[in-house]
C-alpha positions, -999 to 999 in steps of 0.1 A, spaced: 1 -1 -1 13 36 -9 21 60 18 31 95 17 69 92 28 66 125 50 32 114 69 49 89 92 85 95 89 108 124 98 117 144 68 154 147 79 155 107 84 142 103 48 168 129 34 196 110 53 184 76 38 185 90 3 221 99 7 231 63 15 237 34 -11 204 19 -20 198 -18 -10 184 -26 -46 177 -5 -78 160 -10 -112 178 6 -142 148 20 -166 153 17 -204 128 31 -229 108 8 -254 104 16 -292 74 36 -278 95 61 -260 133 52 -268 149 82 -252 135 72 -217 162 64 -189 159 64 -152 166 44 -120 143 34 -92 162 32 -58 150 12 -30 159 17 7 145 -3 38 122 15 63 107 2 94 73 -3 80 80 -7 43 103 3 15 113 40 3 114 42 -35 132 72 -52 123 72 -89 144 94 -112 134 95 -148 142 115 -179 131 111 -216 94 109 -206 63 126 -225 60 163 -217 37 172 -188 16 142 -182 8 116 -153 22 84 -161 16 47 -146 44 35 -124 38 -1 -117 56 -29 -98 50 -65 -110 28 -79 -83 3 -65 -59 23 -33 -46 5 -3 -56 25 28 -65 13 64 -72 15 78 -106 47 98 -119 43 133 -128 65 141 -160 75 178 -161 94 188 -192 101 152 -197 116 146 -161 104 132 -128 118 128 -95 96 111 -69 99 96 -35 73 73 -23 68 46 4 53 11 -3 42 -1 29 37 -36 43 66 -51 21 103 -55 24 132 -48 -2 137 -85 -5 98 -90 -14 107 -67 -43 140 -83 -57 133 -97 -92 102 -79 -99 99 -58 -130 91 -19 -128 73 -5 -155 60 30 -169 30 31 -189 7 56 -204 -27 47 -218 -18 11 -218 15 17 -238 46 5 -223 71 34 -222 99 18 -201 109 -11 -178 135 -24 -156 141 -52 -132 150 -48 -95 184 -61 -86 206 -59 -55 
């Protein structure tokens, strides 16, 4: 379940966590629909879930895009601004280990724009 990272966690603790090496990440590559898409989703363990930091470029201009994780872990949409997105979110009730090997995708109107696999 998605949670606002600032609701139940100290902002400074989140900022400090983002300065550390992630426990896992997914390198995102574009598909023929969006070949210039590049990005990374970094994963950090938290007491009640996983902090995800998504940084993506080469996106369609000014649009909400579906960020999806293979399986039943819902994530909020990405907002593209000038073809870029930087978003931090918390997936509650799971661990980084639960997410290993899963595929992260970015889609718009059912079209696959980019994807990557979560690896240590």
